[in-house]
Backbone as CSV, one residue per row, in Angstrom:
resi,resn,N_x,N_y,N_z,CA_x,CA_y,CA_z,C_x,C_y,C_z
1,MET,6.659,0.792,-3.368,6.139,0.842,-4.532,6.812,-0.424,-5.450
2,ASP,5.608,-0.624,-6.359,5.926,-2.215,-6.980,7.090,-1.880,-7.919
3,GLU,7.757,-3.251,-8.190,8.975,-3.218,-8.965,8.490,-4.534,-9.814
4,PRO,9.031,-4.460,-10.980,8.930,-5.366,-11.955,9.587,-6.588,-11.488
5,ASN,8.955,-7.885,-11.669,9.532,-9.091,-11.558,10.756,-9.601,-12.252
6,PRO,12.105,-9.534,-11.625,12.894,-10.008,-12.802,12.975,-11.115,-13.667
7,ILE,12.189,-12.345,-13.033,12.118,-13.376,-14.064,11.049,-13.234,-15.036
8,SER,10.035,-12.498,-14.813,9.235,-12.077,-15.743,9.482,-11.235,-16.739
9,VAL,10.196,-10.421,-16.520,10.871,-9.221,-17.001,11.808,-9.942,-18.135
10,GLY,12.848,-10.809,-17.679,13.558,-11.764,-18.507,12.751,-12.591,-19.678
11,PHE,11.794,-13.168,-18.998,10.689,-14.010,-20.125,10.142,-13.255,-20.869
12,SER,9.600,-12.115,-20.494,9.173,-11.075,-21.887,10.007,-10.353,-22.700
13,ILE,11.478,-10.379,-22.309,12.647,-9.869,-23.330,12.678,-11.088,-24.068
14,LEU,12.953,-12.333,-23.730,13.155,-13.295,-24.710,11.854,-13.500,-25.462
15,LYS,10.854,-13.382,-25.332,9.540,-13.547,-26.014,9.227,-12.716,-26.962
16,ALA,9.658,-11.543,-26.779,10.173,-9.997,-27.576,10.827,-10.568,-28.877
17,LEU,11.930,-11.418,-28.454,12.692,-11.597,-29.453,12.328,-12.560,-30.428
18,ARG,11.365,-12.820,-30.630,10.479,-13.867,-31.356,9.699,-13.095,-32.487
19,VAL,9.658,-11.900,-32.506,8.952,-11.140,-33.517,10.040,-10.720,-34.559
20,SER,9.765,-10.383,-35.723,10.535,-10.244,-36.569,11.564,-9.321,-36.654
21,ARG,12.939,-9.058,-36.971,13.566,-8.329,-36.946,13.405,-6.951,-38.079
22,PRO,13.739,-5.923,-37.802,13.459,-4.747,-38.848,14.321,-4.964,-39.953
23,ARG,13.995,-5.019,-40.945,14.896,-5.453,-42.437,15.701,-4.492,-42.802
24,LEU,15.634,-2.933,-42.426,16.169,-1.920,-42.833,16.697,-1.532,-44.239
25,GLU,15.891,-2.060,-44.915,16.264,-2.190,-46.445,15.653,-0.857,-47.373
26,GLY,14.523,0.038,-46.852,13.848,0.663,-47.463,14.163,1.920,-47.473
27,THR,13.737,2.830,-48.600,14.234,4.601,-48.379,13.287,5.332,-48.311
28,ALA,12.265,4.987,-47.787,10.927,5.917,-48.058,11.109,6.745,-46.826
29,ASP,10.523,8.131,-46.858,10.362,8.958,-45.591,9.316,8.308,-44.716
30,GLY,9.527,8.908,-43.384,8.297,8.158,-42.204,7.266,8.975,-42.574
31,PRO,6.233,8.505,-41.679,4.881,9.194,-41.461,4.504,10.296,-40.926
32,ASP,3.320,10.555,-40.944,2.909,12.335,-40.517,3.197,11.973,-38.885
33,HIS,4.016,12.737,-37.946,3.943,12.707,-36.502,3.237,13.890,-35.799
34,ARG,2.608,14.729,-36.716,2.209,15.833,-36.113,1.047,15.617,-35.094
35,ALA,0.416,14.918,-35.184,-0.712,14.480,-34.090,0.045,14.389,-32.370
36,LEU,1.111,13.496,-32.736,2.293,13.559,-31.503,2.557,14.482,-31.026
37,ALA,3.047,15.387,-32.253,3.797,16.652,-31.819,2.769,17.815,-30.956
38,ARG,1.897,17.644,-31.297,0.310,18.402,-30.714,0.454,17.983,-29.135
39,ILE,0.329,16.858,-28.918,0.265,16.119,-27.615,1.191,16.575,-26.784
40,LEU,2.535,16.594,-27.311,3.596,16.776,-26.539,3.693,18.216,-26.366
41,GLU,3.521,19.192,-27.224,3.318,20.500,-27.158,2.482,20.976,-25.736
42,ASP,1.152,20.197,-25.868,0.123,20.613,-24.700,0.619,19.856,-23.727
43,MET,1.225,18.729,-23.439,1.869,18.333,-22.258,2.949,19.238,-21.482
44,ASP,3.858,19.782,-22.439,4.633,20.551,-22.094,3.861,21.824,-21.200
45,ARG,2.696,22.048,-21.622,2.367,23.151,-21.122,1.154,22.797,-19.785
46,ASP,0.617,21.668,-19.952,-0.421,21.332,-19.039,-0.285,20.093,-18.105
47,GLY,0.775,19.399,-18.631,1.266,18.445,-17.802,0.465,17.086,-18.219
48,LEU,1.017,16.019,-17.233,0.298,14.740,-17.284,-1.268,14.682,-17.023
49,ALA,-1.675,15.650,-16.381,-3.293,15.524,-15.954,-4.149,15.546,-17.351
50,LEU,-3.487,16.195,-18.203,-4.284,16.120,-19.816,-4.512,14.813,-20.201
51,LEU,-3.511,13.977,-19.861,-3.629,12.466,-20.948,-4.810,12.108,-21.004
52,PRO,-5.683,11.722,-19.795,-6.867,10.999,-20.013,-7.718,11.247,-20.941
53,ASP,-7.820,12.812,-21.348,-8.560,13.429,-22.348,-7.935,13.304,-23.753
54,ARG,-6.801,12.851,-23.514,-6.175,12.650,-25.296,-5.991,11.205,-25.478
55,LEU,-6.695,10.328,-24.847,-6.516,8.942,-25.277,-6.936,8.599,-26.623
56,ASP,-8.022,9.190,-26.664,-8.834,8.933,-28.330,-7.821,9.403,-29.444
57,GLU,-7.167,10.588,-29.147,-6.115,11.120,-30.365,-4.904,9.792,-30.117
58,LEU,-4.248,9.402,-28.863,-3.262,8.492,-28.996,-3.506,7.579,-29.580
59,ASP,-4.675,6.878,-29.609,-5.503,5.800,-30.288,-5.154,5.962,-31.814
60,THR,-5.924,7.052,-32.530,-6.015,7.475,-33.583,-4.611,7.644,-34.296
61,TYR,-3.742,8.285,-33.566,-2.222,8.217,-34.106,-1.458,6.911,-34.120
62,THR,-1.810,6.024,-33.265,-1.205,4.801,-32.845,-1.761,4.024,-34.225
63,ARG,-2.817,4.054,-34.585,-3.728,3.234,-35.545,-3.268,3.879,-36.783
64,SER,-2.673,5.188,-37.077,-2.425,5.885,-38.279,-0.707,5.108,-38.553
65,LEU,-0.005,5.038,-37.619,0.981,4.040,-37.628,1.256,3.014,-38.048
66,ALA,0.057,2.063,-37.248,-0.401,0.910,-37.651,-0.538,0.450,-39.163
67,ALA,-0.888,1.567,-40.045,-1.110,1.255,-41.336,0.005,1.535,-42.008
68,CYS,1.088,1.917,-41.504,2.362,1.729,-42.287,3.150,0.702,-42.425
69,ARG,4.110,0.694,-43.609,5.180,-0.513,-43.330,6.389,0.020,-43.246
70,PRO,6.725,-0.600,-41.917,8.149,0.046,-41.510,9.249,-0.325,-42.250
71,ASN,9.147,-1.872,-42.674,10.384,-1.805,-43.263,10.690,-1.321,-44.776
72,ASP,9.563,-0.326,-45.087,9.641,0.510,-46.411,10.654,1.518,-45.994
73,LEU,10.766,1.748,-44.586,11.354,3.583,-44.560,12.941,3.296,-44.626
74,SER,13.321,4.381,-44.501,14.782,4.424,-44.382,15.122,4.076,-42.949
75,ARG,16.330,3.582,-42.627,16.855,3.231,-41.278,16.398,4.039,-40.438
76,ASP,16.937,5.483,-40.521,16.865,6.600,-39.262,15.028,6.708,-39.356
77,ALA,14.429,6.699,-40.481,12.856,6.975,-40.577,12.088,5.884,-39.808
78,ALA,12.634,4.695,-39.874,12.142,3.608,-39.306,12.141,3.385,-37.982
79,LEU,13.703,3.617,-37.376,13.540,4.113,-35.894,13.084,4.978,-35.375
80,ALA,12.937,6.167,-35.886,11.969,7.318,-35.380,10.649,6.790,-35.237
81,TYR,10.382,5.961,-36.304,8.844,5.400,-36.191,8.416,4.374,-35.061
82,TRP,9.333,3.787,-34.715,9.254,2.764,-33.571,9.505,3.419,-32.142
83,LEU,10.427,4.432,-32.260,10.343,5.308,-30.915,9.257,5.868,-30.722
84,ASN,8.557,6.406,-31.681,7.361,7.367,-31.508,6.186,6.589,-31.360
85,LEU,6.152,5.332,-31.927,4.859,4.403,-31.470,5.190,3.822,-30.196
86,TYR,6.285,3.693,-29.603,6.603,3.355,-28.415,6.142,4.398,-27.250
87,ASN,6.854,5.277,-27.572,6.264,6.555,-26.425,4.926,6.809,-26.738
88,ALA,4.090,6.467,-27.533,2.739,6.916,-27.638,1.867,5.905,-26.974
89,GLY,2.288,4.465,-26.897,1.857,3.664,-26.136,2.193,3.833,-24.658
90,ALA,3.366,4.428,-24.430,3.593,4.582,-22.956,2.797,5.798,-22.364
91,LEU,2.478,6.798,-23.301,1.740,7.881,-22.981,0.217,7.424,-22.742
92,THR,0.009,6.448,-23.458,-1.390,5.670,-22.983,-1.427,5.049,-21.985
93,LEU,-0.434,4.444,-21.369,-0.443,3.787,-20.209,-0.463,4.695,-19.081
94,ALA,0.429,5.795,-19.324,0.220,6.970,-18.245,-0.953,7.640,-18.169
95,GLY,-1.778,7.960,-19.270,-3.224,8.631,-19.140,-4.088,7.671,-18.447
96,GLU,-3.803,5.953,-18.713,-4.803,5.189,-18.302,-4.586,5.099,-16.693
97,THR,-3.344,5.031,-16.148,-2.919,4.954,-14.870,-3.231,6.048,-14.225
98,PHE,-3.298,7.524,-14.715,-3.710,8.758,-13.993,-5.445,8.527,-13.986
99,ALA,-5.826,7.977,-14.810,-7.621,8.349,-14.972,-7.883,7.339,-14.074
100,THR,-7.141,6.173,-13.756,-7.907,5.321,-12.702,-7.176,5.377,-11.086
101,ARG,-6.438,6.502,-11.174,-5.781,7.057,-9.718,-5.029,5.728,-9.175
102,GLN,-4.266,5.396,-10.157,-3.036,4.085,-9.734,-1.866,5.008,-9.355
103,SER,-1.043,4.458,-8.693,0.160,5.114,-8.524,1.456,4.860,-9.316
104,SER,1.398,3.976,-10.289,2.271,3.340,-10.796,1.836,2.779,-12.349
105,VAL,2.378,2.873,-13.411,1.869,2.045,-14.552,1.916,0.526,-14.285
106,LEU,2.953,0.006,-13.244,2.716,-1.206,-12.987,1.903,-2.021,-12.626
107,ARG,0.640,-0.693,-11.884,-0.285,-1.508,-11.339,-1.369,-1.694,-12.340
108,LEU,-1.352,-1.264,-13.308,-1.865,-1.695,-14.890,-1.623,-2.978,-15.337
109,PRO,-2.799,-4.230,-15.492,-2.250,-5.399,-15.582,-1.770,-5.531,-16.966
110,GLY,-0.653,-6.367,-17.158,-0.041,-6.515,-18.275,0.481,-4.966,-19.031
111,ALA,0.747,-4.145,-18.399,0.916,-2.973,-18.750,2.168,-2.930,-20.274
112,PHE,3.299,-3.752,-20.025,4.107,-3.584,-21.049,4.011,-5.105,-21.939
113,THR,3.425,-5.826,-21.635,2.964,-6.935,-22.347,1.988,-7.135,-22.971
114,ARG,0.900,-6.706,-22.979,-0.504,-6.586,-23.515,-0.245,-6.262,-25.093
115,GLN,-1.077,-6.578,-25.708,-0.853,-5.974,-26.975,-1.289,-4.697,-27.570
116,VAL,-0.590,-3.782,-27.783,-1.122,-2.558,-28.227,-1.401,-1.995,-29.674
117,VAL,-0.825,-2.899,-30.528,-0.903,-2.545,-31.793,-0.650,-3.924,-32.704
118,ARG,-1.255,-3.588,-33.870,-0.716,-4.529,-35.076,-0.066,-3.848,-36.035
119,VAL,1.277,-4.432,-36.453,1.797,-3.693,-37.474,2.191,-4.966,-38.334
120,ALA,1.916,-4.785,-39.805,2.635,-5.482,-40.700,2.286,-6.893,-40.329
121,GLY,0.968,-7.282,-39.815,0.470,-8.469,-39.532,1.071,-8.953,-38.107
122,GLU,1.791,-8.281,-37.166,2.293,-8.633,-36.127,1.812,-8.041,-34.804
123,SER,1.331,-8.856,-33.947,0.677,-8.044,-32.639,1.651,-8.019,-31.680
124,LEU,1.970,-6.590,-31.435,2.930,-6.111,-30.551,2.453,-5.434,-29.339
125,SER,3.129,-6.054,-28.310,3.132,-5.340,-26.966,4.351,-4.102,-27.031
126,LEU,4.321,-3.287,-25.861,5.410,-2.307,-25.832,6.673,-3.109,-25.674
127,ASN,6.672,-4.329,-24.743,8.058,-5.161,-24.779,8.446,-5.570,-25.956
128,ASP,7.778,-5.883,-27.101,7.945,-6.433,-28.346,8.584,-5.223,-28.961
129,ILE,7.755,-4.222,-29.013,8.499,-3.016,-29.588,9.726,-2.386,-29.115
130,GLU,10.042,-2.324,-27.870,11.210,-2.283,-27.352,12.458,-3.183,-27.706
131,HIS,12.255,-4.360,-27.192,13.174,-5.252,-27.385,13.490,-6.193,-28.488
132,GLY,12.206,-6.375,-29.446,12.057,-6.961,-30.576,12.369,-6.017,-31.773
133,LYS,12.155,-4.836,-31.632,12.213,-3.660,-32.771,13.254,-2.930,-32.806
134,ILE,13.207,-2.032,-31.336,13.879,-0.954,-31.260,15.579,-1.337,-30.923
135,ARG,15.804,-2.071,-29.874,17.174,-2.406,-29.460,17.840,-3.035,-30.610
136,ARG,16.933,-3.897,-31.815,17.859,-4.471,-32.769,18.190,-3.456,-34.009
137,PHE,18.140,-2.074,-33.706,18.814,-1.180,-34.578,19.995,-1.214,-34.144
138,ARG,20.556,-1.345,-32.776,21.993,-1.722,-32.380,22.380,0.096,-32.013
139,ASP,21.648,0.806,-31.522,21.889,1.918,-31.127,21.515,2.413,-29.471
140,PRO,22.617,2.388,-28.866,22.041,2.226,-27.298,21.410,3.545,-27.015
141,ARG,21.801,4.618,-27.937,21.140,5.695,-27.427,19.509,5.802,-27.205
142,ILE,18.936,4.646,-27.638,17.523,4.722,-27.379,17.199,4.810,-26.377
143,HIS,17.970,4.124,-25.249,17.470,4.055,-23.779,17.373,5.478,-23.121
144,SER,17.894,6.529,-23.715,17.512,7.661,-23.423,16.335,8.492,-23.824
145,ALA,15.695,7.544,-25.129,14.839,8.480,-25.844,13.055,7.693,-25.343
146,LEU,13.530,6.543,-24.867,11.879,5.611,-24.327,11.759,6.050,-22.961
147,VAL,10.429,6.223,-22.781,9.650,6.529,-21.686,8.887,5.309,-21.298
148,CYS,8.668,5.687,-19.983,7.975,4.585,-19.508,6.695,4.896,-18.464
149,GLY,6.500,6.278,-18.396,5.514,6.695,-17.274,5.928,6.736,-15.979
150,SER,7.311,6.570,-15.786,7.530,6.770,-14.510,8.693,7.793,-14.079
151,ALA,8.909,8.031,-12.739,9.660,9.464,-12.503,10.912,9.312,-12.605
152,SER,11.595,8.037,-12.955,13.167,7.830,-12.947,13.505,7.984,-14.451
153,CYS,12.414,7.604,-15.294,12.785,7.232,-16.868,13.250,8.736,-17.579
154,PRO,13.838,8.856,-18.796,13.985,9.937,-19.446,12.562,10.857,-19.581
155,THR,12.953,11.937,-19.875,11.840,13.044,-20.206,11.471,12.827,-21.643
156,LEU,10.208,13.121,-22.033,9.880,12.954,-23.340,10.589,14.156,-23.968
157,ARG,10.870,14.137,-25.158,11.273,15.184,-25.999,10.186,15.954,-26.627
158,LEU,10.294,17.551,-26.606,9.350,18.254,-26.999,9.172,18.455,-28.606
159,GLU,9.189,16.978,-29.186,8.990,16.924,-31.010,9.083,15.679,-30.715
160,PRO,8.426,15.300,-31.698,8.621,13.616,-32.218,9.840,13.297,-32.848
161,TYR,10.441,12.259,-32.476,11.663,11.580,-33.573,11.579,11.774,-35.216
162,ASP,12.603,12.088,-35.876,12.226,12.399,-37.160,13.602,11.768,-38.001
163,GLY,13.282,11.270,-39.113,14.774,10.459,-39.708,15.614,11.494,-40.061
164,PRO,15.423,12.529,-40.804,16.474,13.569,-41.069,17.380,14.015,-39.868
165,GLY,16.692,14.194,-38.777,17.438,14.728,-37.359,17.623,13.804,-36.561
166,LEU,17.421,12.410,-36.742,17.405,11.596,-35.638,18.890,11.331,-35.102
167,ASP,19.864,11.437,-35.598,21.096,11.298,-35.056,21.333,12.370,-34.160
168,ALA,21.018,13.711,-34.503,21.499,14.951,-33.674,20.245,14.700,-32.543
169,GLN,19.127,14.299,-32.559,18.118,14.361,-31.569,18.683,13.309,-30.503
170,LEU,19.213,12.125,-31.039,19.500,11.080,-29.995,20.553,11.301,-29.318
171,ASP,21.788,12.203,-29.504,22.769,12.591,-28.991,22.546,13.603,-28.102
172,ASP,21.535,14.547,-28.145,21.102,15.588,-27.475,20.041,14.708,-26.544
173,GLN,19.304,14.068,-26.370,18.459,13.289,-25.417,19.566,12.385,-24.583
174,MET,20.641,12.033,-24.904,21.700,11.245,-24.104,22.191,12.185,-23.117
175,ARG,22.542,13.693,-23.451,23.160,14.621,-22.732,22.181,15.166,-21.903
176,HIS,20.965,15.485,-22.423,20.097,15.742,-21.611,19.718,14.968,-20.358
177,PHE,19.360,13.461,-20.732,19.217,12.519,-19.637,20.286,12.462,-18.521
178,LEU,21.402,12.173,-19.101,22.445,12.671,-17.759,22.706,13.701,-17.176
179,ALA,22.553,14.813,-17.817,22.617,16.025,-16.945,21.388,16.436,-16.201
180,ALA,20.156,15.696,-16.515,18.982,16.001,-15.855,18.799,14.994,-14.719
181,GLY,20.084,14.332,-14.115,20.229,13.670,-12.857,20.607,11.917,-12.982
182,ALA,20.519,11.483,-14.126,20.829,10.207,-14.550,22.607,9.886,-14.253
183,ALA,23.438,10.919,-13.986,24.740,10.947,-13.996,25.168,11.814,-12.769
184,GLU,25.148,11.692,-11.714,25.670,12.845,-10.585,26.866,12.066,-9.769
185,VAL,27.851,12.838,-9.650,28.986,12.481,-8.448,28.609,13.065,-7.208
186,VAL,28.727,11.904,-6.354,28.006,12.162,-4.829,28.691,11.534,-3.954
187,ASP,29.511,12.022,-3.179,30.377,11.878,-2.069,31.648,10.984,-2.821
188,GLY,31.813,11.400,-3.764,33.282,10.680,-4.429,33.004,9.437,-5.399
189,ARG,31.478,9.292,-5.351,30.991,8.181,-6.390,30.265,8.683,-7.592
190,LEU,30.302,7.965,-8.640,29.518,8.394,-10.149,28.507,7.525,-9.729
191,GLN,27.111,8.133,-9.584,26.084,7.553,-9.358,25.104,7.690,-10.554
192,LEU,24.952,6.370,-11.474,24.164,6.507,-12.894,23.124,5.776,-12.599
193,SER,21.849,6.381,-13.597,20.496,5.785,-13.729,20.609,4.438,-13.524
194,ARG,19.654,3.601,-12.983,19.472,2.291,-12.936,19.297,1.716,-14.392
195,VAL,18.853,2.715,-15.163,18.608,2.273,-16.817,20.157,1.721,-17.400
196,PHE,21.131,2.274,-16.802,22.536,1.594,-17.093,22.846,0.362,-16.611
197,LEU,22.301,-0.096,-15.453,22.393,-1.273,-15.168,21.659,-1.972,-15.848
198,TRP,20.415,-1.992,-16.120,19.709,-2.834,-16.875,19.989,-3.038,-18.288
199,TYR,20.720,-2.161,-19.073,21.192,-1.949,-20.416,22.431,-1.642,-20.523
200,GLY,23.437,-1.557,-19.621,24.609,-0.940,-19.796,25.602,-1.658,-21.111
201,ALA,25.124,-3.094,-20.924,25.769,-4.111,-21.845,25.426,-3.453,-23.449
202,ASP,24.282,-2.994,-23.568,24.055,-2.304,-24.890,25.021,-1.156,-25.326
203,PHE,25.500,-0.548,-24.356,26.340,0.467,-24.569,27.912,-0.093,-24.886
204,VAL,28.165,-1.214,-23.900,29.753,-1.681,-24.224,29.619,-2.711,-25.378
205,ARG,28.485,-3.150,-25.874,28.692,-4.134,-26.958,27.513,-3.835,-27.829
206,PRO,27.189,-2.915,-28.448,26.138,-2.342,-29.075,26.146,-3.422,-30.341
207,HIS,27.010,-3.795,-30.863,27.062,-4.590,-32.085,26.336,-5.988,-31.639
208,ARG,25.902,-6.217,-30.357,25.452,-7.241,-30.382,23.910,-7.187,-29.683
209,MET,23.464,-5.785,-29.879,22.371,-5.663,-29.064,20.834,-6.407,-29.586
210,PRO,20.138,-6.585,-29.202,20.245,-6.734,-27.515,20.935,-7.815,-26.737
211,THR,21.600,-7.345,-26.109,22.662,-8.254,-25.173,22.472,-8.173,-23.871
212,PHE,22.578,-9.171,-23.106,22.385,-9.445,-21.918,23.588,-9.897,-21.018
213,VAL,24.666,-10.267,-21.602,26.233,-10.601,-20.943,26.294,-9.346,-19.947
214,PRO,26.821,-9.611,-18.705,27.014,-8.606,-17.725,28.258,-7.890,-18.239
215,VAL,28.322,-6.418,-17.841,29.547,-5.761,-17.921,29.856,-5.268,-16.892
216,ARG,31.280,-4.818,-16.773,31.583,-4.002,-15.492,30.916,-2.376,-15.227
217,ARG,30.785,-1.959,-14.045,30.181,-0.540,-14.036,31.147,0.409,-14.878
218,ARG,32.552,0.171,-14.433,33.624,1.362,-15.290,33.229,1.105,-16.759
219,GLN,33.135,0.155,-17.099,32.865,0.044,-18.615,31.908,0.541,-18.777
220,VAL,30.689,0.759,-18.266,29.392,1.439,-18.819,29.634,2.932,-18.403
221,ALA,30.319,3.384,-17.491,30.510,4.706,-17.150,31.755,5.284,-18.295
222,LEU,32.619,4.520,-18.621,33.650,4.919,-19.811,32.676,5.249,-21.218
223,ARG,31.808,4.391,-21.441,31.033,4.136,-22.778,30.256,5.381,-22.652
224,LEU,29.733,6.009,-21.429,29.032,7.124,-21.532,29.728,8.523,-21.338
225,ALA,31.168,8.367,-21.474,31.800,9.581,-21.197,31.516,10.736,-22.092
226,GLY,31.333,10.293,-23.450,31.247,11.396,-24.668,29.995,12.454,-24.327
227,TRP,29.048,11.979,-23.622,28.003,12.542,-23.063,27.891,13.060,-21.902
228,LEU,28.765,12.989,-20.939,29.001,13.277,-19.683,29.326,14.721,-19.664
229,SER,29.315,15.756,-18.530,29.912,16.894,-18.357,31.389,16.830,-18.373
230,THR,32.116,18.085,-18.771,33.452,18.007,-18.933,33.965,17.473,-17.200
231,ASP,33.081,18.022,-16.277,33.572,17.748,-15.192,33.726,16.374,-14.533
232,GLN,32.796,15.526,-15.191,32.349,14.225,-14.882,33.476,13.417,-15.752
233,GLN,33.879,13.693,-16.857,34.784,13.207,-17.802,36.070,13.350,-17.296
234,GLN,36.439,14.542,-16.265,37.907,14.386,-15.694,37.793,13.571,-14.690
235,TRP,36.567,13.218,-13.886,36.637,12.543,-12.718,37.079,10.996,-13.065
236,LEU,36.343,10.852,-14.456,36.597,9.201,-14.797,37.955,9.112,-15.190
237,LYS,38.521,10.079,-15.407,39.977,9.576,-15.822,41.008,9.434,-14.573
238,ALA,40.239,9.577,-13.472,40.998,9.265,-12.225,41.075,7.873,-12.006
239,ASP,41.727,6.915,-11.442,42.071,5.885,-11.195,41.209,5.149,-9.911
240,LYS,40.574,4.021,-10.163,39.792,3.539,-8.687,38.705,4.407,-8.418
241,ARG,38.028,4.806,-9.443,36.603,5.719,-9.165,35.506,4.738,-9.092
242,SER,34.771,4.874,-7.982,33.544,4.281,-7.791,32.500,4.309,-8.723
243,VAL,31.689,3.416,-8.997,30.533,3.990,-10.073,29.153,2.975,-9.114
244,GLU,28.057,3.649,-9.022,27.115,3.328,-8.587,25.949,3.194,-9.267
245,PHE,24.776,2.543,-9.175,23.524,2.607,-9.809,22.633,3.416,-8.993
246,GLN,21.658,4.089,-9.118,20.716,4.599,-8.549,19.559,3.572,-8.321
247,SER,18.505,4.020,-7.151,17.286,3.422,-7.027,16.433,4.015,-8.533
248,TYR,15.391,3.316,-8.533,14.476,3.493,-9.827,13.074,3.731,-9.159
249,ASP,12.451,4.961,-9.561,11.276,5.267,-8.965,10.398,5.184,-9.857
250,TRP,9.220,4.212,-9.512,8.272,3.694,-10.518,7.031,4.592,-10.493
251,GLY,7.228,5.530,-9.537,5.957,6.143,-9.249,5.582,7.043,-10.608
252,LEU,4.023,7.230,-10.849,3.775,7.778,-12.093,4.018,9.190,-12.441
253,ALA,4.929,9.208,-13.189,5.384,10.738,-13.877,5.302,10.720,-15.267
254,CYS,5.461,11.723,-15.774,5.688,11.875,-17.348,5.549,13.331,-17.572
255,SER,7.084,13.772,-18.173,7.042,15.279,-18.174,7.880,15.274,-19.532
256,VAL,8.032,16.662,-20.306,8.350,17.027,-21.381,9.665,17.824,-21.175
257,GLY,10.884,17.357,-21.847,11.995,18.402,-21.735,12.477,18.834,-23.266
258,LYS,12.603,20.360,-23.279,12.748,21.060,-24.186,14.075,20.260,-24.927
259,PRO,14.084,20.439,-26.171,15.319,20.052,-27.184,16.445,21.024,-27.069
260,ALA,17.733,20.784,-27.400,18.750,21.841,-27.288,18.556,22.598,-28.562
């Protein structure tokens, strides 16, 4: 299975940091996300295979968001806006991958680096949206909310993100992601999703997001403790516990998980 080139990934992240920071000065409510809600509901019933027939709807929804001015929104509404915009782009990638019978979204040229939308005068790729916009909200829980059309990524939420309910949604996403296999004790070792290898520093130093300074594995695990199961929390309290990171499956997949 294809793997991202670490050097190319690092370069694309640095490039994404050149986009403007979210200003977080607005007070307006978010735009209408009902079009995305309908697609998520249908995916919950029919799965990934329906996406090629919904690409036009995803494009219309993305263009409707592009007409919005996210800096006029309240902080939570703006973060919900960018999360939904990113996930709509990831669904488009998954639909295109399925339609062309590719095994992974990584087989599409420029999957995460090509321009997907123009917002407030800025041309943005999915990498730009994730690293240049979303991570700058300094909330590491976003790593449980973003999908990439791959087997090891978090599941989609069966509802769009929404400003008034965002805090509860992100907490629920973290618990769901970890409980669904992103945190497992196997043979006396805590095995975490590779997402927490790539972005663990965001959990340890959220005030510096996006941050790239390496952190220790146990530091990451301790920062995740509040979302882990009771048994896993008890396991972490013991000394000299080993923490490992799982491999990452980039095979095409995109599923929906029901909110609590």
